[in-house]
PyMOL CGO cylinders between C-alpha atoms (Angstrom):
from pymol import cmd
from pymol.cgo import CYLINDER

trace = [
    CYLINDER, 122.89, 98.22, 119.67, 123.35, 101.27, 121.90, 0.3, 1, 1, 1, 1, 1, 1,
    CYLINDER, 123.35, 101.27, 121.90, 126.42, 102.20, 119.86, 0.3, 1, 1, 1, 1, 1, 1,
    CYLINDER, 126.42, 102.20, 119.86, 124.34, 102.30, 116.68, 0.3, 1, 1, 1, 1, 1, 1,
    CYLINDER, 124.34, 102.30, 116.68, 121.90, 104.89, 118.10, 0.3, 1, 1, 1, 1, 1, 1,
    CYLINDER, 121.90, 104.89, 118.10, 124.79, 106.96, 119.49, 0.3, 1, 1, 1, 1, 1, 1,
    CYLINDER, 124.79, 106.96, 119.49, 126.42, 107.19, 116.06, 0.3, 1, 1, 1, 1, 1, 1,
    CYLINDER, 126.42, 107.19, 116.06, 123.08, 107.86, 114.35, 0.3, 1, 1, 1, 1, 1, 1,
    CYLINDER, 123.08, 107.86, 114.35, 122.58, 110.77, 116.78, 0.3, 1, 1, 1, 1, 1, 1,
    CYLINDER, 122.58, 110.77, 116.78, 126.02, 112.13, 115.84, 0.3, 1, 1, 1, 1, 1, 1,
    CYLINDER, 126.02, 112.13, 115.84, 125.11, 111.91, 112.16, 0.3, 1, 1, 1, 1, 1, 1,
    CYLINDER, 125.11, 111.91, 112.16, 122.04, 114.07, 112.78, 0.3, 1, 1, 1, 1, 1, 1,
    CYLINDER, 122.04, 114.07, 112.78, 124.12, 116.78, 114.49, 0.3, 1, 1, 1, 1, 1, 1,
    CYLINDER, 124.12, 116.78, 114.49, 124.23, 120.11, 112.65, 0.3, 1, 1, 1, 1, 1, 1,
    CYLINDER, 124.23, 120.11, 112.65, 128.04, 120.13, 112.50, 0.3, 1, 1, 1, 1, 1, 1,
    CYLINDER, 128.04, 120.13, 112.50, 129.97, 117.80, 110.20, 0.3, 1, 1, 1, 1, 1, 1,
    CYLINDER, 129.97, 117.80, 110.20, 133.62, 117.61, 109.22, 0.3, 1, 1, 1, 1, 1, 1,
    CYLINDER, 133.62, 117.61, 109.22, 133.50, 119.71, 106.10, 0.3, 1, 1, 1, 1, 1, 1,
    CYLINDER, 133.50, 119.71, 106.10, 134.82, 119.15, 102.62, 0.3, 1, 1, 1, 1, 1, 1,
    CYLINDER, 134.82, 119.15, 102.62, 136.82, 122.41, 102.99, 0.3, 1, 1, 1, 1, 1, 1,
    CYLINDER, 136.82, 122.41, 102.99, 139.58, 120.61, 104.84, 0.3, 1, 1, 1, 1, 1, 1,
    CYLINDER, 139.58, 120.61, 104.84, 143.25, 121.00, 105.51, 0.3, 1, 1, 1, 1, 1, 1,
    CYLINDER, 143.25, 121.00, 105.51, 143.75, 118.16, 108.00, 0.3, 1, 1, 1, 1, 1, 1,
    CYLINDER, 143.75, 118.16, 108.00, 140.65, 116.54, 109.49, 0.3, 1, 1, 1, 1, 1, 1,
    CYLINDER, 140.65, 116.54, 109.49, 137.97, 118.94, 108.29, 0.3, 1, 1, 1, 1, 1, 1,
    CYLINDER, 137.97, 118.94, 108.29, 136.87, 119.99, 111.80, 0.3, 1, 1, 1, 1, 1, 1,
    CYLINDER, 136.87, 119.99, 111.80, 137.60, 123.71, 111.34, 0.3, 1, 1, 1, 1, 1, 1,
    CYLINDER, 137.60, 123.71, 111.34, 136.01, 123.69, 107.88, 0.3, 1, 1, 1, 1, 1, 1,
    CYLINDER, 136.01, 123.69, 107.88, 132.89, 122.03, 109.29, 0.3, 1, 1, 1, 1, 1, 1,
    CYLINDER, 132.89, 122.03, 109.29, 132.57, 124.49, 112.15, 0.3, 1, 1, 1, 1, 1, 1,
    CYLINDER, 132.57, 124.49, 112.15, 133.11, 127.42, 109.78, 0.3, 1, 1, 1, 1, 1, 1,
    CYLINDER, 133.11, 127.42, 109.78, 130.47, 126.10, 107.37, 0.3, 1, 1, 1, 1, 1, 1,
    CYLINDER, 130.47, 126.10, 107.37, 127.90, 125.60, 110.13, 0.3, 1, 1, 1, 1, 1, 1,
    CYLINDER, 127.90, 125.60, 110.13, 128.23, 129.12, 111.53, 0.3, 1, 1, 1, 1, 1, 1,
    CYLINDER, 128.23, 129.12, 111.53, 129.05, 130.94, 108.28, 0.3, 1, 1, 1, 1, 1, 1,
    CYLINDER, 129.05, 130.94, 108.28, 132.52, 131.90, 109.47, 0.3, 1, 1, 1, 1, 1, 1,
    CYLINDER, 132.52, 131.90, 109.47, 135.71, 132.19, 107.49, 0.3, 1, 1, 1, 1, 1, 1,
    CYLINDER, 135.71, 132.19, 107.49, 137.57, 128.82, 107.66, 0.3, 1, 1, 1, 1, 1, 1,
    CYLINDER, 137.57, 128.82, 107.66, 140.94, 130.59, 107.91, 0.3, 1, 1, 1, 1, 1, 1,
    CYLINDER, 140.94, 130.59, 107.91, 139.77, 132.47, 111.00, 0.3, 1, 1, 1, 1, 1, 1,
    CYLINDER, 139.77, 132.47, 111.00, 138.55, 129.25, 112.64, 0.3, 1, 1, 1, 1, 1, 1,
    CYLINDER, 138.55, 129.25, 112.64, 141.87, 127.59, 111.82, 0.3, 1, 1, 1, 1, 1, 1,
    CYLINDER, 141.87, 127.59, 111.82, 143.80, 130.53, 113.29, 0.3, 1, 1, 1, 1, 1, 1,
    CYLINDER, 143.80, 130.53, 113.29, 141.79, 130.37, 116.53, 0.3, 1, 1, 1, 1, 1, 1,
    CYLINDER, 141.79, 130.37, 116.53, 142.41, 126.61, 116.62, 0.3, 1, 1, 1, 1, 1, 1,
    CYLINDER, 142.41, 126.61, 116.62, 146.16, 127.09, 116.20, 0.3, 1, 1, 1, 1, 1, 1,
    CYLINDER, 146.16, 127.09, 116.20, 146.12, 129.61, 119.05, 0.3, 1, 1, 1, 1, 1, 1,
    CYLINDER, 146.12, 129.61, 119.05, 144.16, 127.11, 121.18, 0.3, 1, 1, 1, 1, 1, 1,
    CYLINDER, 144.16, 127.11, 121.18, 146.85, 124.52, 120.46, 0.3, 1, 1, 1, 1, 1, 1,
    CYLINDER, 146.85, 124.52, 120.46, 149.27, 126.73, 122.38, 0.3, 1, 1, 1, 1, 1, 1,
    CYLINDER, 149.27, 126.73, 122.38, 147.25, 126.00, 125.52, 0.3, 1, 1, 1, 1, 1, 1,
    CYLINDER, 147.25, 126.00, 125.52, 148.21, 122.63, 127.00, 0.3, 1, 1, 1, 1, 1, 1,
    CYLINDER, 148.21, 122.63, 127.00, 145.66, 119.86, 126.33, 0.3, 1, 1, 1, 1, 1, 1,
    CYLINDER, 145.66, 119.86, 126.33, 142.79, 122.19, 125.40, 0.3, 1, 1, 1, 1, 1, 1,
    CYLINDER, 142.79, 122.19, 125.40, 143.56, 122.70, 121.72, 0.3, 1, 1, 1, 1, 1, 1,
    CYLINDER, 143.56, 122.70, 121.72, 144.78, 119.24, 120.77, 0.3, 1, 1, 1, 1, 1, 1,
    CYLINDER, 144.78, 119.24, 120.77, 142.37, 117.39, 123.05, 0.3, 1, 1, 1, 1, 1, 1,
    CYLINDER, 142.37, 117.39, 123.05, 139.30, 119.27, 121.85, 0.3, 1, 1, 1, 1, 1, 1,
    CYLINDER, 139.30, 119.27, 121.85, 140.30, 118.91, 118.19, 0.3, 1, 1, 1, 1, 1, 1,
    CYLINDER, 140.30, 118.91, 118.19, 141.01, 115.19, 118.58, 0.3, 1, 1, 1, 1, 1, 1,
    CYLINDER, 141.01, 115.19, 118.58, 137.63, 114.57, 120.24, 0.3, 1, 1, 1, 1, 1, 1,
    CYLINDER, 137.63, 114.57, 120.24, 135.84, 116.55, 117.53, 0.3, 1, 1, 1, 1, 1, 1,
    CYLINDER, 135.84, 116.55, 117.53, 137.70, 114.66, 114.80, 0.3, 1, 1, 1, 1, 1, 1,
    CYLINDER, 137.70, 114.66, 114.80, 136.78, 111.32, 116.35, 0.3, 1, 1, 1, 1, 1, 1,
    CYLINDER, 136.78, 111.32, 116.35, 133.09, 112.16, 116.85, 0.3, 1, 1, 1, 1, 1, 1,
    CYLINDER, 133.09, 112.16, 116.85, 132.00, 114.49, 114.02, 0.3, 1, 1, 1, 1, 1, 1,
    CYLINDER, 132.00, 114.49, 114.02, 130.64, 112.74, 110.94, 0.3, 1, 1, 1, 1, 1, 1,
    CYLINDER, 130.64, 112.74, 110.94, 132.07, 113.55, 107.52, 0.3, 1, 1, 1, 1, 1, 1,
    CYLINDER, 132.07, 113.55, 107.52, 129.82, 115.78, 105.45, 0.3, 1, 1, 1, 1, 1, 1,
    CYLINDER, 129.82, 115.78, 105.45, 130.28, 113.66, 102.33, 0.3, 1, 1, 1, 1, 1, 1,
    CYLINDER, 130.28, 113.66, 102.33, 129.40, 110.18, 103.55, 0.3, 1, 1, 1, 1, 1, 1,
    CYLINDER, 129.40, 110.18, 103.55, 128.44, 110.45, 107.24, 0.3, 1, 1, 1, 1, 1, 1,
    CYLINDER, 128.44, 110.45, 107.24, 131.30, 108.21, 108.36, 0.3, 1, 1, 1, 1, 1, 1,
    CYLINDER, 131.30, 108.21, 108.36, 132.53, 108.64, 111.93, 0.3, 1, 1, 1, 1, 1, 1,
    CYLINDER, 132.53, 108.64, 111.93, 136.16, 107.85, 112.74, 0.3, 1, 1, 1, 1, 1, 1,
    CYLINDER, 136.16, 107.85, 112.74, 135.54, 106.31, 116.17, 0.3, 1, 1, 1, 1, 1, 1,
    CYLINDER, 135.54, 106.31, 116.17, 132.76, 104.14, 114.75, 0.3, 1, 1, 1, 1, 1, 1,
    CYLINDER, 132.76, 104.14, 114.75, 135.10, 102.78, 112.10, 0.3, 1, 1, 1, 1, 1, 1,
    CYLINDER, 135.10, 102.78, 112.10, 137.81, 102.18, 114.71, 0.3, 1, 1, 1, 1, 1, 1,
    CYLINDER, 137.81, 102.18, 114.71, 135.33, 100.23, 116.85, 0.3, 1, 1, 1, 1, 1, 1,
    CYLINDER, 135.33, 100.23, 116.85, 134.05, 98.35, 113.81, 0.3, 1, 1, 1, 1, 1, 1,
    CYLINDER, 134.05, 98.35, 113.81, 130.44, 99.24, 114.65, 0.3, 1, 1, 1, 1, 1, 1,
    CYLINDER, 130.44, 99.24, 114.65, 129.15, 100.24, 111.24, 0.3, 1, 1, 1, 1, 1, 1,
    CYLINDER, 129.15, 100.24, 111.24, 127.73, 97.50, 109.09, 0.3, 1, 1, 1, 1, 1, 1,
]
cmd.load_cgo(trace, "trace")
């Protein structure tokens, strides 16, 4: 059950995919955690997407690993079928 403790650790992280979402909620979650403007975080993310691999790769990893603020679900956990 190592996967279970890994996902429980992710759920306790201070950053969650926020309800203020346009696509996956990652920028909204980061903005909410640090008290930043979500539009500014989204703009920085779009600029990062112009850099090969960095923008898309980082966003995709965050989307897969960050729990949703509303229900704590984690995308990669659902894909692996680990949550009971």
